[in-house]
MISELO-604333 format. One record per atom (N, C-alpha, C): x, y, z. Coordinates in pm, whole numbers, padded with zeros to 5 digits, always signed. Each point is the difference from the previous one (the first is absolute). Layout:
% residues N
XYZ...
***
This chain:
% residues 317
-03296-00190+00792-00054-00067+00116+00012+00090+00122-00096-00010+00088+00002+00080+00121+00102-00055+00099+00065+00093+00074+00093-00043+00102-00076-00060+00117+00063-00092+00068-00052-00044+00129+00119-00002+00095-00024+00044+00123+00110+00022+00092+00016-00116+00097+00125-00025+00035+00036-00103+00095+00070+00066+00117-00038-00028+00123+00072+00058+00116+00148-00037-00004+00084+00091+00048+00144-00021-00005+00045-00133+00062-00048-00036+00119+00048-00128+00058-00032-00120-00088-00117+00001-00064-00036-00112-00086+00086+00000-00126+00020+00117-00057+00084+00010-00119+00141-00051+00029+00056+00039+00113+00134-00046+00036+00003-00151+00019-00102-00054+00065-00004-00144+00025-00010-00080-00129-00069+00056-00100-00015-00069-00128+00128+00010-00083+00063+00118+00000+00115+00023-00086+00127-00066+00050+00014-00011+00130+00125-00053+00057+00037-00137-00058-00088-00101+00005+00038-00130-00056+00018+00004-00152-00074+00087-00068+00014+00009-00145+00142+00041-00038+00050+00105+00064+00135+00047-00034+00108-00094+00052-00027-00069+00110+00097-00099+00048+00021-00110-00105-00107-00037-00067+00009-00106-00100+00057+00051-00131-00049+00115-00047+00034+00046-00134+00141+00057-00008+00036+00091+00091+00132+00063-00004+00098-00085+00081+00035-00111-00057+00085-00099+00065+00120-00027-00091+00119+00029+00050+00119-00013-00083+00026-00142-00047-00066-00098+00063+00018-00139-00041-00091-00038-00117-00097+00086-00029-00088-00025-00115+00067+00050-00128-00012-00072-00110+00050+00053-00128-00066+00134-00032+00075+00088-00062-00051+00133-00033-00127-00010-00085-00003-00092-00094-00118-00014-00086-00125-00034+00081+00016-00080+00103-00114-00035+00086-00045+00121+00080+00094+00075+00054-00035+00122+00073-00080+00096-00089+00044+00017-00122-00068+00091-00092-00143-00047-00029-00015-00128-00023-00133-00055-00030-00094+00016+00118+00049-00029+00119-00084+00012+00120-00040+00145+00026+00092+00092-00017-00032+00141+00021-00104+00049-00098+00012-00039-00126-00100+00040-00100-00138-00055+00038-00004-00123+00050-00127-00060+00038-00062+00071+00120+00080+00028+00101-00050+00068+00120-00049+00141-00033+00065+00063-00096-00035+00139-00033-00140+00014-00057-00062-00109-00042-00136+00006-00053-00100+00043+00107+00039-00010+00127-00087+00044+00109+00004+00151+00019+00096+00066-00062+00014+00145+00011-00081+00065-00112-00120+00042+00033-00096+00044-00100+00035+00137-00056-00032+00018-00128+00016+00130-00063-00124+00085+00021+00014+00132+00013-00118+00085+00014-00082+00004-00127-00129+00024+00015-00087+00015-00117+00051+00113-00088-00017-00017-00129+00035+00107-00094+00146+00002-00041+00076-00100+00039+00141-00004-00040+00011-00047-00145+00080+00071-00077+00020-00033-00141+00147-00037-00018+00024-00123-00045+00135-00052-00014+00034-00013-00148+00109+00063-00040+00049-00008-00137+00137-00067+00000+00015-00106-00076+00128-00069-00011+00083+00065-00111+00126+00024+00026+00086+00069-00096+00145-00037+00024+00087+00057-00079+00144-00012+00017+00053+00135+00045+00094-00003+00094+00060+00123+00049+00150-00025+00014+00078+00073-00077+00143-00022+00003+00039-00140-00044-00084-00061-00084+00028-00134-00050-00043-00112+00093-00068+00034+00110-00046-00101+00095-00152+00004+00009-00065-00115+00033-00144+00002+00022-00035+00093+00116-00112+00066-00013-00045+00094+00103-00151+00009-00006-00057+00061+00102-00144+00029+00003-00020+00148+00033-00090+00060-00073-00044+00136+00030-00139-00010+00061-00015+00047+00122-00127-00010+00069-00051+00141+00032-00124+00025-00038-00067+00125+00034-00133-00034+00064-00059+00099+00067-00131-00017+00062-00105+00071-00084-00116-00059-00007-00111+00064-00069-00051+00117+00083-00049+00102-00070-00054+00119+00067-00148+00012-00030-00076+00030+00100-00143+00019-00018-00025+00142-00052-00055+00012-00118-00029+00129-00060-00147+00034+00029-00025+00115+00067-00139+00035+00032-00089-00003-00122-00114-00067+00014-00099-00005-00108+00032-00098-00110+00105-00082+00021+00035-00098-00103+00043-00130+00066+00020-00101-00081+00046-00128+00053+00148+00010+00039+00039-00084+00095+00140-00002+00040+00088-00039-00119+00112+00068-00015+00089-00033-00109+00145+00017+00045+00090-00054-00077+00140+00004+00037+00058+00139-00024+00095+00037+00085+00071+00126-00017+00097-00014-00116-00011+00084-00103+00095-00009-00111+00138+00045+00044+00107-00039-00072+00136+00032+00043+00023+00148+00025-00055+00088-00084+00027+00142+00014-00065+00060+00124-00092-00073+00064-00066+00054+00119+00062-00052+00128+00092-00096-00011+00068-00048+00119+00090+00109+00055+00008+00008+00133+00080+00105+00063+00148-00014-00034+00044-00119-00023+00139-00026-00030+00020-00150+00000+00123-00042+00017+00030-00143-00004+00079-00041+00123-00020-00123+00042+00080-00062+00105+00060-00127-00059+00131-00012+00004+00067-00123-00038+00014-00083+00127-00066-00117+00003+00001-00083+00121+00089-00122-00018+00089-00021+00097+00094-00111-00001-00032-00091+00118-00045-00121-00030-00049-00090+00104+00113-00057+00084-00036-00042+00121+00095-00065+00089+00002-00151-00018+00083-00065+00083+00013-00145-00006+00144-00045+00005+00085+00082+00064+00139-00039+00016+00079-00009-00128-00047+00065-00107+00062-00006-00132-00006-00140-00061-00076-00090+00065-00003-00140-00042-00142-00046-00031-00097+00045+00077-00140-00035-00022-00080+00129-00016-00132-00014-00013-00086+00115-00025-00023+00017-00148-00114+00062-00035-00037+00009-00141-00106+00107-00019-00041+00019-00124-00113+00088-00027-00125-00051+00071-00014-00132+00007-00117-00060+00064-00004+00025+00149+00112-00017+00069+00000+00013+00146-00031+00143+00044+00032+00097-00085-00015+00140+00041-00111+00074-00075-00080-00072-00077-00102+00067-00081-00104+00071+00086-00041-00059+00109-00098+00063+00088+00055+00128+00060+00123-00004+00051+00062+00119+00058+00012+00110-00105+00048-00036-00118+00020+00099-00106-00134+00061-00042-00104-00081-00009-00131+00051-00039-00054+00097+00104+00020-00029+00126-00047+00090+00105+00082+00129+00000+00128-00011-00031+00083+00118-00009-00046+00089-00115-00039-00062-00111-00052+00077-00114-00129+00072+00038-00089-00070+00070-00126+00061+00039+00021+00116+00097+00086-00019+00098+00019+00102+00103+00081+00119-00049+00087-00022-00098+00089+00108-00046-00053+00074-00122-00098-00059-00070-00049+00053-00128+00110+00002-00105+00099-00086+00015+00109-00011-00096-00010-00132-00077+00064-00003-00114+00022-00128-00068+00119-00066+00066-00017-00122+00048+00109-00070+00066+00052-00110-00092+00129+00004-00027+00064-00097-00086+00078-00098+00087-00041-00125-00002+00064-00105+00078+00092-00079-00092+00125-00012+00038+00102-00057-00089+00037-00142+00041+00004-00088-00098+00046-00137+00020+00151-00005-00028+00078+00055+00093+00145+00002-00019+00058-00140+00023+00117-00025-00056+00062-00132+00010+00043-00030+00144-00013-00127+00037+00027-00043+00137+00121-00092+00007+00063-00001+00117+00104-00097+00032-00067-00132+00040+00070-00110-00003+00142-00014-00035+00029-00006-00150-00107-00010-00082+00023-00007-00145+00066+00129-00051-00038+00112+00060+00050+00131-00046+00041+00082+00121+00123-00019+00049+00045+00074+00118+00026+00147-00030+00034+00074+00105+00036+00142-00012+00105+00017-00109-00014+00101-00089-00096+00111+00006-00118-00013-00096-00042-00120-00034-00104-00017-00101-00128+00074+00036-00047-00016+00123-00124+00067+00041+00012+00151-00006+00115+00052+00042+00022+00145-00004+00007+00049-00143+00063-00076-00087+00005+00037-00143-00142+00007-00058-00083-00097+00037-00139-00002-00050-00078+00120+00050+00018+00033+00128-00072+00114+00057+00043+00130-00067+00129+00014-00026+00051+00119-00069-00061+00011-00140-00001-00110-00073-00056+00002-00135-00148+00033+00002-00072-00049+00101-00144+00027+00009-00027+00147+00027+00075+00061+00090-00020+00142+00028+00029+00084-00124+00110-00029-00067+00035+00076-00119-00103-00019-00111-00060-00119-00006-00105-00026-00098-00122+00088+00029-00034+00016+00127-00112+00087+00037+00025+00144-00043+00126+00041+00004+00035+00137-00039+00012+00013-00152+00074-00089-00062+00034+00015-00141-00113-00041-00094-00080-00098+00040-00099-00056-00093-00144+00018+00046-00025-00008+00131-00137+00020+00047-00034+00148+00010+00100+00083+00031-00022+00144-00006-00009+00072+00133+00031-00068+00110+00000+00068+00129+00130+00076+00018-00008+00114+00071+00121+00067+00047+00050-00072+00125+00129+00004+00030+00049-00063+00123-00070+00048+00125-00036+00130+00003-00067+00053+00119-00148-00037+00007-00047-00080-00096-00135-00054+00004+00000-00148+00038+00118-00053+00031+00011-00142+00030+00056-00019+00141-00074-00070+00084+00050-00044+00130+00048-00144-00014+00091-00039+00087+00045-00138+00007-00038-00054+00137-00061-00117+00002-00041-00060+00127+00030-00149-00002+00019-00055+00119+00025-00143+00010+00001-00044+00144-00008-00130+00019-00001-00056+00134+00114-00099+00017+00059-00002+00119+00104-00096+00037+00115+00007-00101+00031-00111-00068+00106+00007-00101-00034+00101-00109-00127+00011-00034-00041+00100-00098+00020+00142+00050-00006+00019+00132+00031+00130+00058+00148+00032-00013+00085-00100+00026+00142+00021-00022+00032+00026-00146-00067-00072-00088+00019+00020-00144-00046+00139-00041-00107+00051+00061-00048+00135-00030+00104+00105+00037+00061-00016+00117+00104+00093+00043+00121-00008-00094+00042-00121-00033+00114-00016-00090-00030+00059-00138-00123-00014-00046-00039+00056-00130+00009+00152+00002-00053+00062+00104+00005+00147+00009+00145+00048+00000+00087-00069+00072+00141+00037+00003+00062-00013-00139-00032-00107-00070+00056-00020-00133-00052+00104-00099-00128+00032+00008-00057+00100-00091+00068+00136+00017+00025+00038+00125+00065+00127+00027+00144-00002-00049+00072-00109+00030+00142-00008-00035+00022-00013-00149-00076-00089-00066+00027-00028-00141-00073+00092-00096-00119+00046+00039-00084+00072-00095-00035+00142+00044+00043+00037+00120-00030+00133+00055-00149+00031+00000-00080-00103+00030-00144+00020+00013-00044-00052+00137-00099+00066+00055-00047-00032+00135-00149-00029-00004-00044-00113+00051-00144-00027+00006-00070+00094+00097-00132-00001-00006-00077+00092+00084+00010-00034+00148+00003-00128+00034+00003-00042+00140+00030-00149+00006+00035-00045+00121+00019-00142+00028-00099-00042+00109-00063-00115-00021-00087-00058+00101+00053-00137+00036+00055-00014+00120+00071-00121+00039-00070-00069+00116-00049-00121-00026-00067-00080+00103+00101-00101+00052+00043+00019+00125+00098-00090+00063+00113-00036-00095+00074+00099-00050+00100-00028-00103+00120-00078+00053+00047-00095-00080+00120-00078+00029+00115+00071-00070+00068+00089+00071+00096+00090-00062+00145-00044+00019+00023-00108+00077+00136-00052+00015-00006-00150+00025-00001-00081-00106-00009-00146+00016+00121-00061+00069+00107+00079+00021+00118-00053+00066-00021-00018+00150-00095+00073+00056-00021-00001+00145-00076-00125+00041+00045-00063+00106-00064-00121+00052-00103+00040+00105-00125-00045-00015-00103+00033+00100+00042-00046+00140-00035+00079+00101+00040-00035+00137-00100-00092+00068-00109-00032-00069-00098-00097+00053-00024-00107-00104-00060-00109+00042-00018-00112-00091-00112+00025-00100-00109+00067+00041-00110+00022-00094-00096+00103+00055-00079+00058-00091-00121+00071+00039-00117-00083-00056-00116+00057-00009-00114-00079-00043+00014-00050-00144+00072+00075-00083+00007-00032-00143+00134-00060-00039+00109+00069+00027+00130-00043-00049+00085-00057+00112+00096-00083-00038+00088-00061+00099+00145+00014-00046+00091-00012+00094+00142+00023-00028+00058-00096-00102-00021-00132+00010+00058-00089-00102-00048+00031-00141-00128+00033-00013-00055+00031-00132+00060+00128-00055+00010+00103+00085+00052+00128-00048+00148-00011-00036+00078-00078+00076+00141-00019-00034+00015-00075-00132-00086-00100-00021+00004-00074-00126-00034+00091-00118-00102+00086+00018-00038+00092-00107+00113+00098-00031+00064+00053+00104+00109+00095-00020+00113-00063-00080+00033-00126+00033+00108-00069-00071-00038-00025-00145-00125-00043-00025-00042-00025-00138-00004+00128-00082-00043+00108+00062-00006+00128-00072+00139+00051-00034+00096-00015+00092+00135+00049-00024+00070-00082-00107-00018-00133+00002+00070-00083-00098+00150+00018+00012+00065+00030-00110+00144+00024+00000+00034+00148+00009-00097+00083+00035+00021+00143+00004+00075+00047+00123+00019+00131+00006+00071+00066+00110-00102+00052+00100+00004-00051+00122-00098+00039+00101+00014+00146+00041+00110+00063-00035+00020+00141+00036-00051+00096-00107-00055-00054-00108-00059+00085-00104-00123+00072+00058-00010+00133-00013-00117+00072+00050-00131-00048-00061+00004-00048-00123-00123-00051-00060-00053-00122+00071+00088-00077+00060-00040-00118+00076-00045+00040+00140+00071+00093+00061-00031+00048+00135-00016+00151-00004-00116+00050-00049-00015+00144-00023+00009+00086+00124-00009-00060+00119+00020+00077+00123+00140+00061+00003+00096-00065-00069+00138+00048-00002+00023+00098-00115-00099+00021-00083+00015+00087-00116-00023+00147+00035+00008+00085-00103-00018+00144+00019-00147+00032+00023-00028+00069+00108-00137+00035+00036-00034+00146-00029+00103+00084-00008-00024+00142-00028-00066+00014-00137-00105+00081-00006-00067+00027-00126-00118-00090-00029-00027-00096+00089-00116-00087-00022-00130+00079+00019-00108-00044-00064-00127+00070+00011-00067-00026+00135-00111+00069+00029-00075-00029+00123-00030-00149+00012+00016-00051+00120-00008-00144+00022-00089-00031+00119-00087-00099-00018-00086-00047+00110+00042-00143+00031+00034-00026+00126+00038-00133+00045-00103-00049+00101-00052-00120-00022-00094-00063+00093+00058-00132+00048-00013-00028+00129+00047-00127+00054-00072-00025+00132-00017-00127+00034-00056-00034+00131+00116-00024+00097-00022+00033+00126+00106-00011+00099+00040-00145+00025-00083-00096-00040+00029-00141+00025+00086-00065-00108+00030+00072-00106+00065-00062-00115+00150-00018+00017+00054-00102-00064+00145-00018-00003+00069+00118-00067-00068+00066-00092+00059+00112-00073-00022+00134+00068-00058+00001+00119-00029+00126+00068+00127+00082+00022+00107-00062+00048+00124+00074+00027+00059+00056-00128-00005-00077-00111+00049+00052-00127-00077+00124-00042-00131-00004+00022-00084+00114-00041+00030+00124+00083+00019-00017+00131+00031+00117+00082+00138+00055-00036+00093-00088-00030+00133+00046-00043-00010+00077-00131-00080-00051-00093-00020+00069-00128-00061+00137+00021-00103+00009+00082-00067+00128+00023+00097+00101+00059+00080-00041+00096+00099+00089+00060+00100+00048-00104+00047-00093-00083+00097+00036-00104-00061+00094-00103-00125-00024-00040-00066+00087-00097-00014+00142+00056-00044+00010+00123-00015+00132+00060+00134+00070+00013+00105-00077+00031+00133+00059+00006+00049+00049-00134-00052-00059-00108+00037+00041-00135-00090+00112-00053-00092+00046+00083-00087+00111-00041-00121-00041-00081-00033-00128+00000-00116-00048-00074-00125+00018+00086-00108+00049-00063-00127+00010+00072-00056-00140+00020-00022-00038+00127-00041-00136+00031-00126+00002+00087-00093-00087-00034-00112-00032+00089+00020-00144+00046-00017-00023+00128+00028-00132+00056-00115-00041+00090-00055-00119-00026-00110-00054+00080+00039-00137+00053-00010-00016+00131+00022-00128+00066-00134-00050+00053-00049-00109-00054-00124-00058+00050+00030-00099+00112-00105-00036+00073+00012-00099+00107-00114-00100-00015+00035-00127-00001-00101-00104-00010-00019-00056-00139+00066+00060-00100-00007-00054-00135+00119-00094-00022+00043-00019-00123+00107-00094-00032+00068+00046-00128+00098-00076-00044+00078+00039-00117-00089+00011-00123-00006+00121-00057-00080+00031-00118-00144-00047+00019-00058+00039+00112-00142-00029+00024-00089+00068-00102+00053+00099-00072-00078+00070-00102-00049-00097-00108+00064-00114-00013-00048-00102-00093-00137-00053+00040-00031+00007+00128-00129-00047+00050-00097+00116+00027+00017+00109-00073-00084+00118+00020-00148-00029-00024-00029-00097-00084-00140-00035-00027-00064-00073+00119+00083-00047+00092-00050-00081+00111+00017+00066+00136+00096+00092+00012+00036+00058+00129-00009+00151-00008-00086+00059+00080-00025+00145-00004+00127+00079+00023+00079-00040+00098+00122+00075+00033+00099+00000-00115+00006-00111-00072+00088-00006-00117-00051+00090-00112-00131+00004-00017-00060+00087-00102+00029+00147+00029-00004+00038+00127+00027+00139+00038+00145+00037-00032+00092-00091+00028+00141+00026-00031+00020+00019-00149-00063-00085-00081+00014+00011-00145-00062+00130-00051-00111+00042+00059-00063+00125-00039+00091+00119+00028+00071-00003+00114+00092+00108+00033+00115+00006-00101+00049-00115-00040+00107-00003-00100-00050+00055-00133-00120-00039-00039-00058+00048-00126-00017+00152+00001-00045+00053+00112-00017+00145+00011+00133+00073-00014+00103-00054+00063+00133+00061-00009+00049+00003-00144-00016-00110-00072+00046-00006-00138-00083+00090-00091-00130+00003+00023-00087+00086-00080+00039+00147+00018+00025+00041+00123+00034+00140+00026+00139+00035-00053+00089-00100-00010+00131+00028-00058-00011+00032-00148-00097-00061-00066-00021+00025-00143-00085+00125-00022-00098+00019+00085-00088+00117-00009+00001+00074+00133+00102+00083+00022+00012+00070+00129-00123+00087+00027-00036+00010+00128-00111+00084+00040+00042+00146-00014-00083+00078-00068+00030+00142-00019-00067+00082+00110+00040+00127+00010-00059+00088+00100-00149+00016-00027-00039+00004-00128-00141+00015-00032-00082-00119+00051+00062-00121+00000-00071-00117+00050-00027+00008+00149+00080+00079+00072-00015+00008+00144-00096+00108+00044-00048+00082-00093-00092+00111+00035-00141-00051+00015
***
């Protein structure tokens, strides 16, 4: 389907009451999940997206690629061997909500813009499965891509938004520590890297303090809040791959993101950091509707693509 654009003020006016209703700590988690899946149907997928349902690390997942137009022939899907590489995508939602459905449009656009196969993982959620279940699932999925699908670690980027961004960082740290393997790059959209921190404001357009505190408690369960896997901002940052962090200045997580970027640079990690103005928490989900969000997602896709296929000197001549 073709994209149609909505001016930022109108998009904000429409989304504000939606998130006030859906992300409400007084609503049962099951209701929040159902409402989010329903709302996500408005987030259109780009034409030519090919979705394959599969298992990855023992969990349901989707592999999404974009069709390529071959000169002189009909449009057809890019076969696996022609994909530039792979992106393992971990969706956001406070470790409590979010699904393959809510993020399918974002993942499909990322596949189209990056020319990579993007694997979206349905990792286990709290409160049914608190920390470290989601991290265990993400670890198993990455190793499955290496051991069974056939990618090298340096052909796989890890990306995620919000809680999925924090999970992406924790996964990279675990892969380096436990397996001595490093992914090609990290793409973090407003990552929630320390659930222990209490937001200093009541809400932004999308998330609010009571909801985020409830999610943090459900995700932790009976675990130790000082575990780096739970709060990867406190974990080892030295040795991490090139990392791109995107956040809007209006977000509750803005300060966490700036702290993360400073810490990464202090650890010698190559970091790209973009602060938008006028968007909202993970506006990239609305890339099909908002031009500014689409541009941000395109920049992330370019960063990940170049991490897998670096530009050579010959390409610059």
